[in-house]
NUMIMI-227492 format. One record per residue (C-alpha): residue in one letter; residue number from 1; x, y, z. Coordinates in steps of 0.02 Angstrom, whole numbers, always signed. Each point is the difference from the previous one (the first is absolute). Layout:
<atoms>
{resn=A resi=NUM X=X Y=Y Z=Z} .
...
</atoms>
This chain:
<atoms>
{resn=M resi=1 X=+0 Y=+0 Z=+0} .
{resn=S resi=2 X=+52 Y=+178 Z=-31} .
{resn=P resi=3 X=+60 Y=+98 Z=+153} .
{resn=E resi=4 X=-111 Y=+144 Z=-57} .
{resn=G resi=5 X=-186 Y=+27 Z=+26} .
{resn=H resi=6 X=-126 Y=-117 Z=+77} .
{resn=D resi=7 X=+90 Y=-162 Z=-42} .
{resn=G resi=8 X=+161 Y=+63 Z=+78} .
{resn=A resi=9 X=-92 Y=+50 Z=+158} .
{resn=K resi=10 X=-83 Y=-170 Z=+12} .
{resn=T resi=11 X=+167 Y=-90 Z=-16} .
{resn=F resi=12 X=+77 Y=+105 Z=+137} .
{resn=E resi=13 X=-147 Y=-33 Z=+115} .
{resn=I resi=14 X=+20 Y=-187 Z=-22} .
{resn=L resi=15 X=+186 Y=+8 Z=+36} .
{resn=C resi=16 X=-31 Y=+99 Z=+159} .
{resn=D resi=17 X=-132 Y=-123 Z=+57} .
{resn=L resi=18 X=+124 Y=-142 Z=-20} .
{resn=C resi=19 X=+117 Y=+94 Z=+115} .
{resn=G resi=20 X=-135 Y=+12 Z=+131} .
{resn=L resi=21 X=-27 Y=+187 Z=-22} .
{resn=R resi=22 X=-167 Y=+84 Z=-28} .
{resn=V resi=23 X=-3 Y=+134 Z=-133} .
{resn=R resi=24 X=-120 Y=+147 Z=+3} .
{resn=T resi=25 X=+56 Y=+117 Z=-138} .
{resn=I resi=26 X=+101 Y=-66 Z=-146} .
{resn=C resi=27 X=+81 Y=+66 Z=-157} .
{resn=E resi=28 X=-49 Y=+181 Z=-9} .
{resn=G resi=29 X=+67 Y=+77 Z=-158} .
{resn=S resi=30 X=+50 Y=-73 Z=-167} .
{resn=G resi=31 X=+155 Y=-95 Z=-48} .
{resn=E resi=32 X=+66 Y=-28 Z=+177} .
{resn=A resi=33 X=-39 Y=-100 Z=+155} .
{resn=G resi=34 X=-67 Y=+159 Z=+80} .
{resn=K resi=35 X=-51 Y=+25 Z=+181} .
{resn=Y resi=36 X=-69 Y=-138 Z=+107} .
{resn=V resi=37 X=-56 Y=-10 Z=+180} .
{resn=V resi=38 X=+17 Y=-161 Z=+96} .
{resn=E resi=39 X=-96 Y=-9 Z=+162} .
{resn=F resi=40 X=+28 Y=-102 Z=+157} .
{resn=A resi=41 X=-168 Y=+51 Z=+74} .
{resn=G resi=42 X=-94 Y=-126 Z=-107} .
{resn=I resi=43 X=+116 Y=-140 Z=+56} .
{resn=L resi=44 X=-18 Y=+50 Z=+182} .
{resn=D resi=45 X=-189 Y=+7 Z=-8} .
{resn=N resi=46 X=-10 Y=-173 Z=-77} .
{resn=L resi=47 X=+101 Y=-87 Z=+135} .
{resn=P resi=48 X=-17 Y=-143 Z=+41} .
{resn=S resi=49 X=-113 Y=-55 Z=-145} .
{resn=E resi=50 X=+133 Y=+45 Z=-129} .
{resn=E resi=51 X=+177 Y=-32 Z=+61} .
{resn=S resi=52 X=+161 Y=-31 Z=-94} .
{resn=E resi=53 X=+101 Y=-156 Z=+31} .
{resn=T resi=54 X=+123 Y=+102 Z=+104} .
{resn=V resi=55 X=-136 Y=+72 Z=+112} .
{resn=R resi=56 X=-79 Y=-173 Z=+22} .
{resn=M resi=57 X=+169 Y=-66 Z=+52} .
{resn=F resi=58 X=+22 Y=+145 Z=+121} .
{resn=R resi=59 X=-172 Y=-32 Z=+75} .
{resn=A resi=60 X=+54 Y=-179 Z=+36} .
{resn=L resi=61 X=+164 Y=+61 Z=+75} .
{resn=V resi=62 X=-85 Y=+116 Z=+125} .
{resn=A resi=63 X=-134 Y=-127 Z=+49} .
{resn=P resi=64 X=+11 Y=-55 Z=+184} .
{resn=K resi=65 X=+146 Y=-116 Z=+34} .
{resn=N resi=66 X=+59 Y=-102 Z=+146} .
{resn=N resi=67 X=+176 Y=+24 Z=+67} .
{resn=A resi=68 X=+77 Y=-137 Z=-107} .
{resn=E resi=69 X=-78 Y=+72 Z=-159} .
{resn=L resi=70 X=+57 Y=+175 Z=+43} .
{resn=D resi=71 X=+176 Y=-64 Z=+33} .
{resn=R resi=72 X=+5 Y=-79 Z=-173} .
{resn=L resi=73 X=-61 Y=+162 Z=-78} .
{resn=A resi=74 X=+135 Y=+96 Z=+93} .
{resn=V resi=75 X=+135 Y=-117 Z=-66} .
{resn=R resi=76 X=-60 Y=+31 Z=-179} .
{resn=A resi=77 X=-6 Y=+187 Z=+30} .
{resn=R resi=78 X=+176 Y=+4 Z=+72} .
{resn=A resi=79 X=+71 Y=-97 Z=-146} .
{resn=L resi=80 X=-79 Y=+119 Z=-125} .
{resn=T resi=81 X=+60 Y=+153 Z=+96} .
{resn=L resi=82 X=+179 Y=-64 Z=-3} .
{resn=Q resi=83 X=-14 Y=-46 Z=-183} .
{resn=H resi=84 X=-61 Y=+170 Z=-59} .
{resn=F resi=85 X=+70 Y=+121 Z=+130} .
{resn=G resi=86 X=+144 Y=-90 Z=+85} .
{resn=R resi=87 X=+39 Y=+62 Z=+174} .
{resn=T resi=88 X=-24 Y=+184 Z=-36} .
{resn=M resi=89 X=-115 Y=+126 Z=+82} .
{resn=R resi=90 X=-44 Y=+168 Z=-76} .
{resn=L resi=91 X=-14 Y=+134 Z=+135} .
{resn=F resi=92 X=-85 Y=+168 Z=-20} .
{resn=A resi=93 X=-41 Y=+143 Z=+119} .
{resn=P resi=94 X=-168 Y=+89 Z=+1} .
{resn=L resi=95 X=+8 Y=+188 Z=+20} .
{resn=Y resi=96 X=-162 Y=+90 Z=+44} .
{resn=L resi=97 X=-30 Y=+166 Z=-87} .
{resn=S resi=98 X=-172 Y=+52 Z=+62} .
{resn=N resi=99 X=-146 Y=-56 Z=+107} .
{resn=E resi=100 X=-125 Y=+114 Z=-87} .
{resn=C resi=101 X=-146 Y=-97 Z=-72} .
{resn=I resi=102 X=-167 Y=+40 Z=-80} .
{resn=N resi=103 X=-72 Y=-175 Z=+21} .
{resn=S resi=104 X=-108 Y=-65 Z=+140} .
{resn=C resi=105 X=+47 Y=-181 Z=+35} .
{resn=R resi=106 X=-59 Y=-89 Z=+157} .
{resn=Y resi=107 X=+163 Y=-96 Z=+30} .
{resn=C resi=108 X=+130 Y=+135 Z=-35} .
{resn=G resi=109 X=+85 Y=+118 Z=+121} .
{resn=F resi=110 X=+22 Y=+130 Z=-139} .
{resn=S resi=111 X=-188 Y=+5 Z=-32} .
{resn=R resi=112 X=-53 Y=+181 Z=-23} .
{resn=E resi=113 X=-114 Y=+7 Z=+152} .
{resn=N resi=114 X=+133 Y=-59 Z=+123} .
{resn=P resi=115 X=+60 Y=+144 Z=+112} .
{resn=I resi=116 X=+186 Y=-15 Z=-34} .
{resn=L resi=117 X=+126 Y=+136 Z=-40} .
{resn=R resi=118 X=+29 Y=+1 Z=-188} .
{resn=V resi=119 X=+174 Y=+25 Z=-72} .
{resn=T resi=120 X=+74 Y=-3 Z=-175} .
{resn=L resi=121 X=+188 Y=+9 Z=-20} .
{resn=S resi=122 X=+82 Y=+121 Z=-119} .
{resn=V resi=123 X=+115 Y=-70 Z=-133} .
{resn=D resi=124 X=+151 Y=+60 Z=+102} .
{resn=E resi=125 X=-66 Y=-91 Z=+153} .
{resn=V resi=126 X=-26 Y=-158 Z=-101} .
{resn=V resi=127 X=+180 Y=+9 Z=-61} .
{resn=K resi=128 X=+62 Y=+26 Z=+178} .
{resn=E resi=129 X=-93 Y=-154 Z=+61} .
{resn=A resi=130 X=+56 Y=-105 Z=-148} .
{resn=R resi=131 X=+182 Y=+42 Z=+32} .
{resn=H resi=132 X=-12 Y=-85 Z=+171} .
{resn=L resi=133 X=-58 Y=-157 Z=-89} .
{resn=A resi=134 X=+140 Y=+11 Z=-128} .
{resn=V resi=135 X=+130 Y=+18 Z=+137} .
{resn=V resi=136 X=-52 Y=-165 Z=+80} .
{resn=G resi=137 X=+6 Y=-88 Z=-167} .
{resn=F resi=138 X=-174 Y=+3 Z=-75} .
{resn=R resi=139 X=-6 Y=+18 Z=-189} .
{resn=Q resi=140 X=-181 Y=-46 Z=-32} .
{resn=L resi=141 X=-134 Y=+121 Z=+56} .
{resn=L resi=142 X=-189 Y=-2 Z=+6} .
{resn=L resi=143 X=-83 Y=+171 Z=+11} .
{resn=V resi=144 X=-166 Y=-15 Z=+91} .
{resn=A resi=145 X=-136 Y=+129 Z=+28} .
{resn=G resi=146 X=-182 Y=+21 Z=+44} .
{resn=E resi=147 X=-116 Y=+30 Z=-146} .
{resn=H resi=148 X=-19 Y=+187 Z=-24} .
{resn=P resi=149 X=+39 Y=+70 Z=-174} .
{resn=K resi=150 X=+14 Y=+179 Z=+64} .
{resn=F resi=151 X=+147 Y=-44 Z=+114} .
{resn=V resi=152 X=+73 Y=-152 Z=-90} .
{resn=S resi=153 X=-16 Y=+50 Z=-182} .
{resn=R resi=154 X=+81 Y=-66 Z=-157} .
{resn=D resi=155 X=+124 Y=+143 Z=-4} .
{resn=Y resi=156 X=+43 Y=-17 Z=+185} .
{resn=L resi=157 X=+37 Y=-185 Z=-21} .
{resn=A resi=158 X=+103 Y=+30 Z=-157} .
{resn=D resi=159 X=+101 Y=+132 Z=+94} .
{resn=C resi=160 X=+30 Y=-120 Z=+144} .
{resn=V resi=161 X=+57 Y=-140 Z=-114} .
{resn=R resi=162 X=+111 Y=+117 Z=-100} .
{resn=A resi=163 X=+83 Y=+60 Z=+160} .
{resn=L resi=164 X=+31 Y=-178 Z=+62} .
{resn=R resi=165 X=+45 Y=-98 Z=-156} .
{resn=N resi=166 X=+188 Y=+23 Z=+11} .
{resn=D resi=167 X=+7 Y=-76 Z=+174} .
{resn=F resi=168 X=-114 Y=-151 Z=-27} .
{resn=S resi=169 X=+5 Y=-138 Z=-129} .
{resn=S resi=170 X=-187 Y=-30 Z=+10} .
{resn=I resi=171 X=-142 Y=+118 Z=+46} .
{resn=S resi=172 X=-181 Y=-57 Z=+9} .
{resn=I resi=173 X=-158 Y=+92 Z=+50} .
{resn=E resi=174 X=-156 Y=-49 Z=+96} .
{resn=V resi=175 X=-120 Y=+145 Z=-13} .
{resn=A resi=176 X=-176 Y=+38 Z=-61} .
{resn=P resi=177 X=-45 Y=-81 Z=-168} .
{resn=M resi=178 X=+26 Y=+116 Z=-147} .
{resn=E resi=179 X=-35 Y=+10 Z=-186} .
{resn=T resi=180 X=+133 Y=-72 Z=-116} .
{resn=E resi=181 X=+51 Y=+173 Z=-60} .
{resn=D resi=182 X=+30 Y=+55 Z=+180} .
{resn=Y resi=183 X=+115 Y=-147 Z=+32} .
{resn=V resi=184 X=+108 Y=+37 Z=-153} .
{resn=P resi=185 X=+97 Y=+149 Z=+73} .
{resn=I resi=186 X=+35 Y=-101 Z=+158} .
{resn=V resi=187 X=+71 Y=-143 Z=-104} .
{resn=E resi=188 X=+101 Y=+123 Z=-104} .
{resn=A resi=189 X=+69 Y=+75 Z=+161} .
{resn=G resi=190 X=+73 Y=-170 Z=+47} .
{resn=A resi=191 X=-132 Y=-102 Z=+93} .
{resn=E resi=192 X=-2 Y=-182 Z=-53} .
{resn=G resi=193 X=-133 Y=-78 Z=+113} .
{resn=L resi=194 X=-184 Y=+23 Z=+40} .
{resn=V resi=195 X=-84 Y=-83 Z=+149} .
{resn=V resi=196 X=-188 Y=-1 Z=+19} .
{resn=Y resi=197 X=-104 Y=-112 Z=+112} .
{resn=Q resi=198 X=-180 Y=-34 Z=-44} .
{resn=E resi=199 X=-24 Y=-19 Z=+189} .
{resn=T resi=200 X=-141 Y=-126 Z=-28} .
{resn=Y resi=201 X=-65 Y=-83 Z=-158} .
{resn=H resi=202 X=-170 Y=-29 Z=+83} .
{resn=R resi=203 X=-109 Y=+134 Z=-78} .
{resn=A resi=204 X=-131 Y=+7 Z=+138} .
{resn=V resi=205 X=+132 Y=+9 Z=+137} .
{resn=Y resi=206 X=+96 Y=+132 Z=-99} .
{resn=D resi=207 X=-157 Y=+107 Z=-13} .
{resn=Q resi=208 X=-35 Y=-16 Z=+187} .
{resn=L resi=209 X=+176 Y=+49 Z=+51} .
{resn=H resi=210 X=+31 Y=+144 Z=-121} .
{resn=L resi=211 X=-127 Y=+131 Z=+46} .
{resn=A resi=212 X=+50 Y=+151 Z=-104} .
{resn=G resi=213 X=+134 Y=+69 Z=-114} .
{resn=P resi=214 X=+76 Y=-61 Z=-164} .
{resn=K resi=215 X=+52 Y=-163 Z=+82} .
{resn=K resi=216 X=-183 Y=-52 Z=+10} .
{resn=D resi=217 X=+9 Y=-37 Z=-187} .
{resn=F resi=218 X=+44 Y=-186 Z=-2} .
{resn=A resi=219 X=+27 Y=-13 Z=-188} .
{resn=W resi=220 X=+112 Y=+154 Z=-8} .
{resn=R resi=221 X=+119 Y=-75 Z=+127} .
{resn=L resi=222 X=-9 Y=-173 Z=-79} .
{resn=A resi=223 X=+64 Y=+66 Z=-167} .
{resn=C resi=224 X=+141 Y=+102 Z=+78} .
{resn=P resi=225 X=+141 Y=-127 Z=-29} .
{resn=E resi=226 X=-41 Y=-1 Z=-186} .
{resn=R resi=227 X=+3 Y=+189 Z=-12} .
{resn=G resi=228 X=+168 Y=-1 Z=+88} .
{resn=Y resi=229 X=+66 Y=-132 Z=-119} .
{resn=D resi=230 X=-56 Y=+102 Z=-150} .
{resn=A resi=231 X=+95 Y=+148 Z=+72} .
{resn=G resi=232 X=+161 Y=-100 Z=+2} .
{resn=F resi=233 X=+26 Y=-65 Z=+177} .
{resn=R resi=234 X=+120 Y=-147 Z=-5} .
{resn=R resi=235 X=-61 Y=-73 Z=+165} .
{resn=I resi=236 X=-181 Y=-22 Z=+51} .
{resn=G resi=237 X=-51 Y=-54 Z=+175} .
{resn=I resi=238 X=-173 Y=-55 Z=+54} .
{resn=G resi=239 X=-75 Y=-71 Z=+159} .
{resn=A resi=240 X=-152 Y=-18 Z=+111} .
{resn=L resi=241 X=-14 Y=+58 Z=+179} .
{resn=L resi=242 X=-29 Y=-164 Z=+91} .
{resn=G resi=243 X=-134 Y=+11 Z=+133} .
{resn=L resi=244 X=-136 Y=+94 Z=-93} .
{resn=A resi=245 X=-78 Y=-156 Z=-76} .
{resn=P resi=246 X=+23 Y=-189 Z=+20} .
{resn=W resi=247 X=+181 Y=-31 Z=-48} .
{resn=R resi=248 X=-27 Y=-145 Z=-120} .
{resn=E resi=249 X=-128 Y=+96 Z=-102} .
{resn=E resi=250 X=+116 Y=+151 Z=-2} .
{resn=A resi=251 X=+150 Y=-107 Z=-49} .
{resn=I resi=252 X=-90 Y=-81 Z=-147} .
{resn=A resi=253 X=-52 Y=+169 Z=-70} .
{resn=L resi=254 X=+177 Y=+65 Z=+26} .
{resn=A resi=255 X=+70 Y=-151 Z=-93} .
{resn=A resi=256 X=-120 Y=+30 Z=-144} .
{resn=H resi=257 X=+53 Y=+183 Z=-9} .
{resn=L resi=258 X=+183 Y=-49 Z=+4} .
{resn=E resi=259 X=-23 Y=-126 Z=-140} .
{resn=Y resi=260 X=-91 Y=+130 Z=-104} .
{resn=L resi=261 X=+135 Y=+132 Z=+26} .
{resn=L resi=262 X=+139 Y=-124 Z=-44} .
{resn=K resi=263 X=-80 Y=-7 Z=-173} .
{resn=R resi=264 X=-56 Y=+180 Z=-15} .
{resn=C resi=265 X=+156 Y=+81 Z=+74} .
{resn=W resi=266 X=+125 Y=-127 Z=-67} .
{resn=K resi=267 X=+143 Y=+123 Z=-21} .
{resn=S resi=268 X=+2 Y=+46 Z=+184} .
{resn=S resi=269 X=+57 Y=-96 Z=+152} .
{resn=L resi=270 X=-146 Y=-39 Z=+116} .
{resn=T resi=271 X=-2 Y=-22 Z=+188} .
{resn=V resi=272 X=-137 Y=-47 Z=+121} .
{resn=S resi=273 X=-13 Y=+57 Z=+181} .
{resn=V resi=274 X=-86 Y=-87 Z=+146} .
{resn=P resi=275 X=-25 Y=+134 Z=+135} .
{resn=R resi=276 X=-107 Y=-38 Z=+151} .
{resn=L resi=277 X=-117 Y=+135 Z=+63} .
{resn=R resi=278 X=+49 Y=+78 Z=+166} .
{resn=P resi=279 X=-110 Y=+104 Z=+116} .
{resn=A resi=280 X=+6 Y=+185 Z=-46} .
{resn=A resi=281 X=-71 Y=+169 Z=+49} .
{resn=G resi=282 X=-189 Y=-9 Z=+0} .
{resn=E resi=283 X=+7 Y=-162 Z=+101} .
{resn=F resi=284 X=-37 Y=-113 Z=-149} .
{resn=R resi=285 X=+36 Y=-184 Z=+31} .
{resn=P resi=286 X=+24 Y=-131 Z=-138} .
{resn=H resi=287 X=-160 Y=-96 Z=-31} .
{resn=F resi=288 X=+93 Y=-152 Z=-67} .
{resn=P resi=289 X=+171 Y=-8 Z=+83} .
{resn=I resi=290 X=+123 Y=-121 Z=-78} .
{resn=N resi=291 X=+112 Y=-99 Z=+116} .
{resn=D resi=292 X=+184 Y=-43 Z=-22} .
{resn=R resi=293 X=-32 Y=-176 Z=-66} .
{resn=D resi=294 X=-120 Y=+63 Z=-133} .
{resn=L resi=295 X=+123 Y=+135 Z=-53} .
{resn=V resi=296 X=+135 Y=-133 Z=-24} .
{resn=H resi=297 X=-127 Y=-103 Z=-98} .
{resn=L resi=298 X=-39 Y=+148 Z=-113} .
{resn=V resi=299 X=+182 Y=+41 Z=-36} .
{resn=C resi=300 X=+36 Y=-182 Z=-43} .
{resn=A resi=301 X=-149 Y=-7 Z=-118} .
{resn=L resi=302 X=+52 Y=+161 Z=-88} .
{resn=R resi=303 X=+176 Y=-65 Z=-25} .
{resn=V resi=304 X=-57 Y=-167 Z=-72} .
{resn=A resi=305 X=-129 Y=+81 Z=-116} .
{resn=F resi=306 X=+112 Y=+145 Z=-53} .
{resn=P resi=307 X=+181 Y=-61 Z=+14} .
{resn=Q resi=308 X=+82 Y=+155 Z=-75} .
{resn=V resi=309 X=-103 Y=+138 Z=+83} .
{resn=G resi=310 X=+78 Y=+98 Z=+143} .
{resn=I resi=311 X=-93 Y=-12 Z=+166} .
{resn=V resi=312 X=+11 Y=+149 Z=+118} .
{resn=L resi=313 X=-10 Y=-5 Z=+190} .
{resn=S resi=314 X=+0 Y=+136 Z=+131} .
{resn=T resi=315 X=+134 Y=+0 Z=+135} .
{resn=R resi=316 X=-143 Y=+36 Z=+120} .
{resn=E resi=317 X=-33 Y=-187 Z=+6} .
{resn=P resi=318 X=+83 Y=-92 Z=+147} .
{resn=A resi=319 X=+182 Y=-45 Z=-31} .
{resn=A resi=320 X=-26 Y=-188 Z=+16} .
{resn=L resi=321 X=-143 Y=+5 Z=-125} .
{resn=R resi=322 X=+101 Y=+106 Z=-121} .
{resn=D resi=323 X=+143 Y=-125 Z=+7} .
{resn=L resi=324 X=-120 Y=-141 Z=-44} .
{resn=L resi=325 X=-85 Y=+94 Z=-141} .
{resn=I resi=326 X=+168 Y=+45 Z=-76} .
{resn=Q resi=327 X=+38 Y=-186 Z=-11} .
{resn=V resi=328 X=-161 Y=-43 Z=-92} .
{resn=G resi=329 X=-31 Y=+145 Z=-118} .
{resn=V resi=330 X=+28 Y=+181 Z=+52} .
{resn=T resi=331 X=+129 Y=+87 Z=-109} .
{resn=M resi=332 X=-25 Y=+184 Z=+43} .
{resn=M resi=333 X=-12 Y=+87 Z=+168} .
{resn=S resi=334 X=-27 Y=+175 Z=+62} .
{resn=A resi=335 X=+155 Y=+20 Z=+106} .
{resn=G resi=336 X=-69 Y=+108 Z=+138} .
{resn=S resi=337 X=-135 Y=+131 Z=-17} .
{resn=H resi=338 X=+69 Y=+175 Z=-13} .
{resn=A resi=339 X=-134 Y=+132 Z=+18} .
{resn=A resi=340 X=+86 Y=+163 Z=-35} .
{resn=R resi=341 X=+38 Y=+109 Z=+150} .
{resn=G resi=342 X=-70 Y=+151 Z=-88} .
{resn=R resi=343 X=-23 Y=+164 Z=+88} .
{resn=G resi=344 X=+52 Y=-16 Z=+180} .
{resn=D resi=345 X=-69 Y=-144 Z=+102} .
{resn=Q resi=346 X=-30 Y=-150 Z=-114} .
{resn=R resi=347 X=-153 Y=-51 Z=+100} .
{resn=Q resi=348 X=-100 Y=+137 Z=-85} .
{resn=F resi=349 X=+20 Y=-97 Z=-162} .
{resn=T resi=350 X=-47 Y=-170 Z=+67} .
{resn=E resi=351 X=-138 Y=+25 Z=+127} .
{resn=G resi=352 X=-143 Y=-120 Z=-24} .
{resn=R resi=353 X=+99 Y=-136 Z=-85} .
{resn=G resi=354 X=-27 Y=-184 Z=+29} .
{resn=S resi=355 X=+39 Y=-55 Z=+177} .
{resn=G resi=356 X=+11 Y=-184 Z=-37} .
{resn=S resi=357 X=+188 Y=-9 Z=+17} .
{resn=S resi=358 X=+147 Y=+111 Z=+38} .
{resn=G resi=359 X=+103 Y=+92 Z=-129} .
{resn=S resi=360 X=+144 Y=-98 Z=-72} .
{resn=A resi=361 X=+177 Y=+56 Z=+26} .
{resn=L resi=362 X=+109 Y=+42 Z=-147} .
{resn=P resi=363 X=+153 Y=-113 Z=-14} .
{resn=G resi=364 X=+144 Y=+66 Z=+100} .
{resn=H resi=365 X=-105 Y=+129 Z=+90} .
{resn=G resi=366 X=-67 Y=-96 Z=+148} .
{resn=P resi=367 X=-174 Y=+64 Z=+44} .
{resn=S resi=368 X=-90 Y=+96 Z=-136} .
{resn=R resi=369 X=+60 Y=+180 Z=-6} .
{resn=T resi=370 X=-179 Y=+57 Z=-15} .
{resn=G resi=371 X=-79 Y=-124 Z=+119} .
{resn=V resi=372 X=-157 Y=-4 Z=-110} .
{resn=K resi=373 X=-116 Y=-125 Z=-77} .
{resn=A resi=374 X=+24 Y=-35 Z=-183} .
{resn=C resi=375 X=-161 Y=+17 Z=-94} .
{resn=P resi=376 X=-180 Y=+57 Z=+30} .
{resn=S resi=377 X=-64 Y=-176 Z=-27} .
{resn=G resi=378 X=+155 Y=-83 Z=+71} .
{resn=R resi=379 X=+47 Y=-84 Z=-161} .
{resn=R resi=380 X=+181 Y=+53 Z=-19} .
</atoms>
């Protein structure tokens, strides 16, 4: 068939269906493949009635297991981790830029109605904080901020990245979702990674927890990794905030999203994060807490189903558990949580953050210099 016109469009649709992707708009224009939009939402909404072979396998992997079965799964996971990643661990340091936020989220300490002092660092202050991290050896940085476009804009982020790029080999961002054209200047400034958590893939739960603000738009957030990929990010990180919905349901949806993005964003390196929700300002408590054994189970299942995907863990997990998870699948870790000291007393920047565990110390620094919690939902 000709690549032009109706026949060409039909051929392309069939090819995409064979790859497991759903196509909405195909072949606009004449004489070229044209624009197309592939959507994960349709796949998500049809779970579990329509599942790929990979997702079916993953569902079996996360099904309840006795100790002997879980041990066998852990052995498989460890072998695959060693095969594809060796004995290496990629460390990065989060640096918090702002706690301003326009969203109202029931579980988050940054939620706009919480009575905390709001602070946004200037570019000079960001550089000052980052230099402390560079001195102790960090070369990979994650810039994190609440979701407020007035304070954490495209130009502000591009300026931050531009000011930091000579001191760090890798800079990623975890901020409010943006349009593709807004991501482009940040990529051009030197950022290589984008991290965005869907929080929960359960639509009803998502709607109940996100009360107001742009974040209430489930579909807008769901498509964010693809917009970032189209802007040129070389690394894409996704994850779900464990504790908002039953963990097995959440994990299966996360696996389906990961499989989809491996096809859609094939030029980028993908990672998946498994943060557990911690108590935060507003006194929200996880409705579906996940215990240590189930977290180990989940990491093992992710490694077996996706042998070459990086798995990210927070250093806020207990040391003994971290050591075990490193053995069976984790390949990236946030090495301490560094919330920038900002203007004067750092506590003004971090009031209201999750109180589920204490702030992690930076290597070589003993207790945390800031003595603060890491993230509003305790996930880093």
